[in-house]
N, C-alpha and C positions, 0 to 999 in steps of 0.2 A: 503495498500500501506506500509506503512512504516513495520508491522508487515511481511510482505513478505518478504521485505529488511532487518530485522532484522533477519528472518529467515535464510535467504539468505547468509548470511555475516556470521551469526553463524554458519552455516554450512560449507561453504566455512574455516574457520578456523581448523572445527575438523581435515577435514582433509590435513589441511596443519601438524594441533598437530599430527595426524597418521606420516603424510610422515615424518617429527622427528624423531620419537620415532624409526620409520626403520630404518632410516641412518645414526640415534644414534648406532645401533645393528652394523649394517654391520660396524659403523668406532670403535666399539668399537674391530673387527676382521682386520680392513682394518688398516694402518698404517699411513695414508694422514687426516681421517675422523676424529676430536675429538668426537668420540662414548658419553661422558658421558657429555656433554657441550648442543650435541645434541638433547641426551634424556633430558636434564633439558630445551632445548630450547622448547620441546613437548609438556612436561608436565605445563612448563606457558601458551605456545599457549591452552591448552587442559583445562585452566583451565579459562584461559578469556573467550574464547568460552562458559564455563557453568557455567562464571559467578561467580568462585571462591565457588563454593557453596559446591562442593564434595571436591574438593581440594585444600586447603587457603595458604595461607603465609606460614603457620607452615612445611606443606609437603613441597613446595618449596622450603622453608630457609633449610631445612634437605637436600635435593635434591644437593641441590647449594654447599651446606658443603661436601658432598660425590663425587659433581664433582672438587671440588678443590681439597679435599686427592687424589683424581682418578690422577687431574694431576698433583699431586710433585711427587706420587709413581712414576708415568709413567716416566720424568725427573729424580728423582733418581734413582731408578733400571739400566736407560739408563746408565746414568755420572756414576755412583758408578761402574756397572760394566767395563765398559771401564776402568775406571781408575783402577782398582785390576789386570784386563788384561796386564797394562802396557802402556793406552794410555795417551799421552797430552794432555793435555786443549785447545792446537794448535791446534791437531789432532781432538779433537769434533768437535768444531767449523767453521774446514771446511768439516768435514763431514757433519754435516747441512747443511753446502753451497753448498755440494755436491749433496746431495739427493733435494735439490729446483731446481738446475740447472735440476740434473738427471729428475724430473717430469714433469720440460716446455718444455725441449727437445724432451720428450715420449709426449704428453698430446695429440696429434694430432691421435693417436691410440687411435679407443674411447675404454671406460667404464678403462681398463686394466692399458694406457700407462702409465700413470702419477703414482702407485703405486708402478708399472714396475721400471720406470728411476728414481723417490726416492733409491729404495731398489739400483739398481744399481749404485746410481753415490753418494750416503751414503757410500756402504760398501770398494768403488774403490776410492775412496777423503780420506778413513783412513786409508787403506792399504798401499796407496803409499804416504801420510803423517811419517807412522808406519814405514816404510822400506825407506825412505831417514833420518826421527830423527833416527836409527837405527846405518845410513852408520855415518852419521853428530857425538855422542854420540862415538861412538867406542874407546874405551882408548886406546892408544899406548903403555902405557905404562907398560898395562896387556900384550902383546903380540898380541891384536887384531886388525887383521888389517879391516881398514875402508870403505876396498871395498870389504869384503870377503861377496857377496850377499848373499850367504843360513844362514849368522848369520840374516842378516837384513829380510829377508823374514821370517825366525820365529818368529822375531820379532814382524814384521808386523801381519805376519798369528793368532797371539798370543792375538792383541789386537784388529781385527775383531773377531774373534770368541768369545772372553768376550761382546764387545759389539752386536753382534749379539744374545748369551747368556742372556745379561740384557734386548734385548729387546722384545726376546721370550715372558720371565719374566711379564716384564711388560705387553703385551696386554695380558697376561691374567690375572694380576691382574684388569686390565682396563677393561675387558669382566666379570670379575665377580662381582664390579663396579656396571658396566653396569647389571648384571641381577636383585641385590640387588634393583638400582633404580627402573628399570619396576616394581620391586614386589612391591614395597613399591607406588610409582604412581598407576598401577591396584587395589592394598588391598582400597585404601584411594577415587579410581574412581568407583570400579563396586561395591565394595561389602559391 
């Protein structure tokens, strides 16, 4: 009986591992899910189910390092591209908050609602903050009109383009790291 329960729990752990690995790949392409982290969790669950025979701690450590590097690259690319395009730190923070609020508000729409809400909330919050910032920072000594909406719109749009560009670049990098992680896992587990 204990052998049967052990086999059952091991098989359940393998199913969970494969589900986490699948969600990790989806997460590498979808902004809300942490793809590399889910892949690492899936590899860990698989290793545990296998008794750490084929996938051991050295492999899990390498995958953990790749997860951390991917996470740092994701944040770094998003923030640096936003800053390079002129977005302020406060605008970036409000953009993150806007993404969370948007995800919560549209989470009632099955499957894609949270993702769409996060994108709309984040981009809208960044654009509004940068629009307001451009109006406040317009220097009257330079002959700029602080109420000139065209200049403020251009500054806000430039910041959003930089943010979206950095986000897309970060998504490509995260997907590449996810593929590398899956390759290392598959090599250790099945070859």
